[in-house]
Backbone as JSON, one array per atom type, in Angstrom:
{
  "sequence": "NDGAAAVVVTTRAKAEELGLTPVIRLAGWALAAVPPETMGIGPVPATRKVLDRLDLTLDDIGSIELNEAFAAQALAVLSEWGISWDDERLNPLGSGISLGHPVGATGARMLVTASHQLQRTDAKTALVTMCIGGGQGLAAVIEKEGN",
  "N": [[135.71, 66.82, -59.21], [135.16, 69.51, -59.4], [134.01, 72.06, -57.16], [132.68, 74.66, -54.78], [132.9, 77.66, -52.88], [132.61, 80.25, -50.61], [133.31, 82.96, -48.99], [133.69, 85.33, -46.66], [134.29, 88.55, -47.19], [135.56, 91.9, -45.91], [135.33, 95.37, -44.78], [136.96, 96.37, -41.91], [135.51, 98.94, -40.2], [133.08, 97.79, -41.6], [132.85, 95.73, -40.54], [132.22, 95.97, -37.5], [129.89, 97.3, -37.93], [128.29, 96.04, -38.92], [128.08, 94.48, -36.44], [129.97, 91.59, -36.67], [132.28, 89.85, -35.78], [135.89, 89.99, -36.68], [138.08, 87.4, -37.76], [140.43, 86.79, -39.03], [142.84, 88.73, -40.48], [143.68, 89.94, -43.9], [146.76, 90.52, -44.59], [148.46, 90.64, -46.92], [149.08, 89.99, -50.43], [149.67, 88.5, -53.46], [150.66, 87.74, -56.74], [151.82, 85.87, -59.47], [153.73, 84.48, -62.71], [154.72, 81.94, -64.43], [156.53, 80.33, -66.97], [154.26, 78.16, -68.63], [155.1, 75.54, -68.93], [156.22, 74.82, -66.56], [154.11, 75.02, -64.77], [153.39, 74.34, -62.4], [155.13, 75.11, -60.29], [154.89, 77.83, -59.49], [153.57, 78.82, -57.32], [156.09, 79.39, -55.71], [157.48, 82.29, -57.09], [155.26, 83.87, -56.52], [154.9, 83.76, -53.73], [158.03, 84.65, -52.57], [157.16, 87.32, -53.74], [155.11, 88.24, -52.12], [156.02, 87.8, -49.39], [158.51, 89.8, -49.81], [156.93, 91.42, -50.14], [155.86, 92.29, -47.93], [157.87, 92.37, -45.8], [159.02, 90.13, -44.61], [160.41, 86.8, -44.17], [160.13, 83.1, -44.93], [160.37, 82.38, -42.27], [159.44, 83.43, -40.73], [156.56, 83.48, -40.76], [153.94, 81.47, -39.19], [152.17, 79.02, -39.89], [151.67, 77.09, -43.05], [149.97, 77.16, -45.62], [150.03, 75.11, -48.53], [148.94, 74.53, -51.48], [148.55, 70.68, -52.24], [148.35, 70.09, -55.54], [149.41, 68.24, -56.97], [151.87, 65.45, -56.06], [154.81, 65.74, -56.92], [154.39, 68.17, -58.05], [154.36, 69.84, -55.27], [156.52, 69.18, -53.63], [158.66, 69.63, -55.52], [158.14, 72.67, -55.25], [158.93, 73.03, -52.15], [161.25, 72.41, -52.35], [162.43, 74.88, -53.66], [161.73, 76.32, -51.94], [163.06, 75.99, -49.67], [162.62, 74.23, -48.08], [161.66, 71.2, -45.72], [159.81, 68.31, -46.22], [158.31, 67.55, -44.12], [157.96, 69.31, -42.63], [156.61, 70.69, -39.91], [154.77, 73.05, -39.98], [153.83, 72.85, -42.13], [150.73, 72.35, -43.91], [149.35, 71.71, -41.54], [146.47, 70.29, -41.24], [146.12, 68.81, -42.98], [145.73, 68.78, -46.75], [145.94, 69.14, -49.94], [146.02, 66.63, -51.38], [144.77, 65.05, -49.3], [142.6, 66.06, -48.87], [141.68, 67.06, -51.07], [141.06, 68.21, -53.85], [138.84, 70.43, -54.95], [138.4, 72.59, -57.75], [137.04, 75.63, -58.05], [136.55, 75.43, -55.37], [138.99, 75.62, -53.64], [140.64, 77.17, -52.99], [139.13, 79.15, -51.26], [138.89, 77.1, -49.48], [141.06, 76.64, -48.37], [141.58, 78.84, -47.11], [140.18, 79.37, -45.38], [141.31, 77.07, -43.77], [143.39, 77.56, -42.99], [143.23, 80.24, -41.43], [141.66, 78.83, -40.02], [143.7, 77.29, -38.22], [145.28, 78.92, -37.29], [143.87, 80.13, -34.94], [143.83, 77.89, -33.7], [146.29, 77.52, -32.34], [149.65, 79.01, -31.51], [150.37, 80.33, -33.35], [150.83, 83.14, -35.55], [150.53, 83.61, -38.18], [150.18, 83.0, -41.5], [150.31, 81.55, -43.93], [149.19, 81.09, -47.46], [149.06, 79.35, -49.96], [149.04, 78.76, -54.06], [149.73, 76.72, -56.71], [148.26, 77.46, -60.39], [146.38, 76.46, -63.05], [148.15, 77.21, -65.96], [150.61, 78.41, -65.53], [150.63, 80.04, -63.18], [150.59, 81.59, -59.87], [149.2, 82.25, -56.86], [149.86, 83.66, -53.86], [149.0, 84.57, -50.43], [149.4, 86.23, -47.49], [147.83, 85.8, -44.09], [146.85, 87.14, -41.02], [146.77, 86.63, -37.76], [144.03, 87.75, -36.57], [143.94, 90.09, -34.02], [146.4, 90.75, -33.52]],
  "CA": [[136.71, 67.68, -58.56], [134.13, 70.88, -58.89], [133.45, 72.48, -56.58], [132.08, 75.77, -54.97], [132.84, 78.04, -51.82], [132.64, 82.02, -50.67], [133.93, 82.94, -47.44], [133.51, 86.98, -46.65], [135.58, 89.57, -46.85], [135.1, 93.13, -45.3], [136.73, 96.04, -43.86], [137.04, 96.2, -40.57], [134.34, 99.44, -39.75], [131.78, 97.32, -42.11], [132.56, 94.28, -39.58], [132.11, 96.51, -36.46], [128.71, 97.71, -38.47], [127.31, 94.72, -38.79], [128.33, 92.9, -34.86], [130.55, 90.87, -36.88], [134.03, 90.06, -35.32], [136.94, 89.36, -37.44], [138.92, 86.2, -37.65], [142.1, 87.57, -39.75], [143.38, 89.96, -41.26], [144.44, 89.89, -44.84], [148.68, 91.42, -44.66], [148.77, 90.49, -48.69], [148.91, 89.14, -51.85], [150.63, 88.59, -55.21], [150.47, 86.97, -58.46], [153.24, 85.61, -60.65], [153.6, 83.93, -63.66], [156.23, 81.05, -64.25], [156.39, 79.06, -68.14], [153.48, 76.93, -68.44], [155.55, 74.13, -68.9], [156.68, 74.8, -65.32], [153.35, 75.87, -64.08], [153.6, 73.95, -60.73], [156.36, 76.0, -59.31], [153.92, 79.16, -59.45], [153.63, 79.26, -55.9], [157.14, 80.41, -55.08], [157.71, 84.0, -57.29], [154.12, 84.29, -55.99], [155.48, 83.64, -52.02], [158.65, 85.6, -52.47], [156.84, 88.66, -53.98], [154.5, 88.81, -50.84], [156.53, 88.0, -48.57], [159.43, 90.59, -49.78], [156.41, 93.33, -49.61], [155.94, 92.71, -46.25], [158.81, 92.41, -45.08], [158.55, 88.93, -43.71], [160.65, 85.61, -44.5], [159.5, 82.07, -44.46], [160.95, 81.87, -41.21], [158.28, 84.55, -39.4], [155.52, 82.38, -40.8], [153.64, 80.75, -38.26], [151.63, 77.68, -40.54], [151.74, 77.37, -44.29], [148.86, 76.01, -46.6], [150.15, 74.74, -49.46], [147.75, 73.14, -52.22], [148.92, 69.79, -53.12], [147.61, 69.7, -56.7], [149.92, 67.07, -56.95], [152.97, 65.35, -55.33], [155.95, 66.4, -57.28], [154.55, 69.61, -57.75], [154.22, 70.11, -53.88], [157.56, 68.73, -53.77], [159.24, 70.78, -56.3], [158.08, 74.02, -54.39], [158.88, 72.64, -51.44], [162.86, 71.9, -53.17], [162.64, 75.94, -54.18], [161.56, 77.1, -50.83], [163.97, 74.85, -48.75], [161.38, 73.67, -46.58], [161.39, 69.62, -45.79], [158.18, 68.34, -46.77], [157.75, 67.34, -42.93], [158.38, 70.95, -41.71], [154.91, 70.66, -38.81], [154.02, 73.88, -40.17], [153.14, 72.71, -43.33], [149.46, 71.45, -44.36], [149.5, 70.91, -40.71], [145.14, 69.94, -40.74], [145.9, 68.04, -44.5], [146.29, 69.08, -47.86], [144.93, 69.02, -51.32], [145.9, 64.78, -51.53], [144.02, 64.24, -48.36], [141.31, 66.68, -48.69], [140.73, 66.98, -51.99], [141.17, 69.97, -54.41], [137.99, 70.97, -55.61], [139.11, 73.67, -57.78], [136.2, 76.12, -57.77], [136.11, 75.72, -53.67], [140.08, 75.31, -53.15], [141.18, 78.94, -52.24], [138.27, 79.52, -50.27], [138.94, 75.94, -48.19], [142.64, 76.81, -47.64], [142.02, 80.07, -46.41], [139.39, 78.65, -44.15], [141.66, 76.27, -43.09], [144.82, 78.41, -42.39], [142.3, 80.86, -40.29], [141.38, 77.38, -38.15], [145.01, 76.66, -37.49], [146.01, 80.12, -36.4], [142.67, 80.21, -33.96], [143.83, 76.23, -32.71], [147.34, 77.1, -32.26], [150.07, 80.08, -31.18], [150.98, 80.87, -34.88], [150.29, 84.17, -35.79], [150.67, 84.44, -39.33], [149.67, 81.98, -42.35], [150.64, 81.37, -46.06], [148.36, 80.28, -48.37], [149.65, 79.15, -51.69], [148.82, 77.44, -54.72], [149.71, 77.18, -58.37], [146.87, 77.41, -61.17], [146.78, 76.25, -64.58], [149.09, 77.85, -67.37], [151.66, 78.96, -64.9], [150.25, 81.06, -62.62], [150.82, 81.13, -58.48], [149.09, 82.97, -55.87], [150.18, 83.59, -52.38], [148.56, 85.3, -49.24], [149.62, 85.82, -45.89], [147.04, 86.29, -43.27], [147.34, 87.16, -39.36], [145.5, 86.05, -36.81], [143.36, 88.97, -35.29], [144.47, 90.88, -32.95], [148.09, 90.71, -33.37]],
  "C": [[136.45, 68.98, -58.79], [134.55, 70.61, -57.48], [132.69, 74.19, -56.08], [132.04, 76.43, -53.64], [132.74, 79.78, -51.96], [133.09, 81.95, -48.69], [133.98, 85.03, -47.54], [134.39, 87.76, -45.99], [135.4, 91.08, -46.73], [135.96, 93.83, -44.73], [136.2, 95.94, -42.47], [135.53, 97.13, -39.89], [133.11, 98.63, -40.61], [131.64, 96.21, -40.76], [131.97, 94.71, -38.36], [130.48, 96.5, -36.9], [127.74, 96.71, -37.87], [127.33, 93.65, -37.75], [129.21, 92.07, -35.66], [132.1, 90.65, -36.2], [134.91, 89.12, -35.87], [137.67, 88.4, -36.67], [140.66, 86.58, -37.99], [141.24, 88.27, -40.7], [144.49, 89.53, -42.74], [146.01, 90.81, -44.85], [148.7, 92.03, -46.02], [148.6, 89.57, -49.21], [149.38, 89.13, -52.65], [150.55, 87.59, -56.0], [151.58, 86.86, -59.09], [152.86, 84.72, -61.19], [155.51, 83.13, -63.62], [155.88, 80.32, -66.29], [155.07, 77.75, -67.83], [154.26, 75.68, -68.44], [155.82, 73.79, -67.51], [155.46, 75.15, -64.05], [152.82, 75.36, -62.84], [154.36, 74.6, -59.46], [155.53, 77.37, -59.27], [153.78, 80.13, -58.41], [155.06, 79.85, -55.21], [157.59, 81.69, -55.84], [156.52, 84.21, -56.36], [154.87, 84.88, -54.43], [156.82, 84.62, -51.72], [158.33, 87.28, -52.65], [155.74, 89.12, -52.78], [154.82, 88.88, -50.03], [158.08, 89.51, -48.65], [158.24, 91.71, -49.4], [155.65, 93.45, -48.41], [156.71, 92.7, -45.46], [159.44, 91.4, -43.95], [159.82, 87.8, -44.8], [160.16, 84.19, -44.25], [159.41, 81.36, -42.65], [159.94, 82.59, -39.78], [156.79, 84.07, -39.72], [154.67, 81.48, -40.24], [152.87, 78.63, -38.56], [151.31, 78.23, -42.1], [150.65, 76.42, -45.07], [149.22, 75.64, -47.82], [149.59, 73.98, -50.37], [148.85, 72.08, -52.9], [148.25, 69.53, -54.5], [148.43, 68.33, -57.07], [151.04, 66.4, -56.44], [153.63, 66.21, -55.61], [155.57, 67.76, -57.68], [154.71, 70.02, -56.55], [156.03, 70.15, -53.36], [158.69, 69.56, -54.0], [159.39, 72.52, -55.95], [159.01, 74.13, -53.26], [161.05, 72.8, -51.53], [163.25, 73.61, -52.6], [162.69, 76.8, -52.72], [163.23, 76.75, -49.92], [163.85, 74.37, -47.77], [161.95, 71.69, -46.73], [159.72, 69.41, -45.69], [157.43, 67.65, -44.62], [157.82, 68.49, -42.07], [156.19, 70.87, -40.98], [154.4, 71.94, -39.18], [153.16, 73.84, -41.95], [151.8, 71.7, -43.41], [149.02, 70.79, -43.41], [147.74, 69.99, -40.08], [145.05, 69.32, -42.19], [145.92, 69.1, -45.8], [145.05, 68.58, -49.02], [144.81, 67.62, -51.76], [145.1, 64.6, -50.32], [142.96, 64.79, -48.23], [140.81, 66.76, -49.94], [141.13, 68.28, -52.61], [139.87, 70.26, -55.55], [138.4, 72.33, -56.96], [137.99, 75.17, -57.97], [136.34, 76.45, -56.32], [137.99, 75.72, -53.07], [140.53, 75.79, -52.55], [140.91, 79.05, -51.06], [138.98, 78.12, -48.96], [140.45, 76.06, -48.01], [142.83, 77.86, -46.91], [141.11, 79.78, -45.05], [140.5, 77.6, -43.08], [143.14, 76.68, -41.9], [143.71, 79.21, -41.16], [142.37, 79.59, -39.53], [142.89, 77.68, -37.72], [145.59, 77.71, -36.7], [145.12, 80.16, -35.3], [143.07, 79.05, -32.83], [145.54, 76.38, -31.99], [148.16, 78.71, -31.67], [150.69, 80.99, -32.3], [150.07, 82.08, -34.57], [150.01, 84.66, -37.09], [150.71, 83.17, -40.35], [149.72, 82.62, -43.84], [149.79, 80.52, -46.41], [148.47, 80.52, -49.83], [149.22, 78.63, -52.76], [148.92, 77.83, -56.13], [148.39, 77.12, -59.28], [147.18, 77.88, -62.4], [147.53, 77.51, -65.33], [149.86, 78.78, -66.38], [151.94, 79.96, -64.28], [150.36, 81.15, -60.99], [150.07, 82.61, -57.75], [149.41, 82.72, -54.44], [149.69, 85.25, -51.48], [149.42, 85.07, -48.49], [148.61, 86.76, -45.4], [147.37, 86.45, -41.35], [146.24, 87.38, -38.65], [145.34, 87.98, -36.31], [143.59, 89.21, -34.24], [146.02, 90.93, -32.46], [148.4, 92.22, -33.42]]
}
């Protein structure tokens, strides 16, 4: 379940200098922690933090990439968010259970998957979030470039 991945992150000015076309923009991100015994719920406070910083709600998000480290963990997060497991925005191209969860590559895989979903739909924003061992949670909001 090991893996590795890389993504290119740069400023708009540097991308233009290199002749690259930006695909997404990182609108914001947040890290949060919960007690280790409830580690899977870390995405809940991390999501709350990033959405508050951006003055958004989950209703403003067009696509959601929630890593399913395991099914019960994902269901607990969805319950806290008040979102159904069959919400059309949720992991529309697959998830950790169906695609795999290579620990060193999952974050990059999710970011690229969310980016592809934004490009193929009318959605303008995506939430990418995962729990991290020890009780941390990470959440990022990306926007389709050109919004």
